[in-house]
C-alpha positions as CSV (number, residue, x, y, z in Angstrom):
1,X,8.5,17.2,-24.4
2,X,12.3,17.4,-23.9
3,X,12.0,19.5,-20.9
4,X,10.3,16.6,-19.1
5,X,13.4,14.5,-19.7
6,X,15.9,17.0,-18.2
7,X,15.6,15.6,-14.7
8,X,16.7,12.2,-16.0
9,X,19.5,13.3,-18.3
10,X,20.6,16.1,-16.1
11,X,21.2,14.0,-13.0
12,X,24.7,12.5,-13.6
13,X,24.3,9.6,-11.1
14,X,20.8,8.7,-12.3
15,X,21.8,8.9,-15.9
16,X,24.9,6.7,-15.3
17,X,22.8,4.0,-13.7
18,X,20.2,4.2,-16.5
19,X,23.0,4.0,-19.1
20,X,24.5,1.0,-17.4
21,X,21.1,-0.7,-17.4
22,X,20.8,0.0,-21.2
23,X,24.3,-1.4,-21.8
24,X,23.3,-4.6,-20.0
25,X,20.2,-4.9,-22.1
26,X,22.2,-4.4,-25.3
27,X,24.7,-7.1,-24.2
28,X,21.8,-9.5,-23.7
29,X,20.4,-8.8,-27.2
30,X,23.9,-9.2,-28.7
31,X,24.1,-12.6,-27.2
32,X,20.7,-13.4,-28.5
33,X,21.8,-12.2,-31.9
34,X,24.9,-14.4,-31.8
35,X,22.8,-17.5,-31.0
36,X,19.8,-16.7,-33.3
37,X,18.7,-19.6,-35.4
38,X,16.4,-17.8,-37.9
39,X,15.9,-14.4,-39.6
40,X,13.1,-13.3,-37.3
41,X,15.3,-13.7,-34.2
42,X,18.1,-11.8,-35.9
43,X,15.9,-8.9,-37.0
44,X,14.3,-8.6,-33.5
45,X,17.6,-8.5,-31.8
46,X,19.0,-6.0,-34.3
47,X,15.9,-3.8,-33.8
48,X,16.2,-4.0,-30.1
49,X,19.8,-3.0,-30.1
50,X,19.1,-0.1,-32.5
51,X,16.3,1.2,-30.3
52,X,18.4,0.9,-27.1
53,X,21.3,2.8,-28.7
54,X,18.9,5.6,-29.7
55,X,17.8,5.8,-26.0
56,X,21.5,6.1,-25.0
57,X,21.9,9.1,-27.4
58,X,18.9,10.8,-25.7
59,X,21.1,12.8,-23.3
60,X,23.0,14.4,-26.3
61,X,19.8,15.1,-28.1
62,X,18.2,16.8,-25.1
63,X,21.4,18.8,-24.5
64,X,21.6,19.9,-28.1
65,X,18.0,21.1,-28.1
66,X,18.5,22.9,-24.7
67,X,21.3,24.9,-26.2
């Protein structure tokens, strides 16, 4: 499974663009979190941010498993 991700995480230019996109999404969800009016909105924004940060760590994960 991880070998299929190598083209994305191995291409520095492509990964940088993808990472910048994820950062922009995180920023959007942080703004949502700041303006949330109820617990449901807060939990959704927190969950989204958590998931996006896990995706950002994908490169390290793939590198570790590749050895």
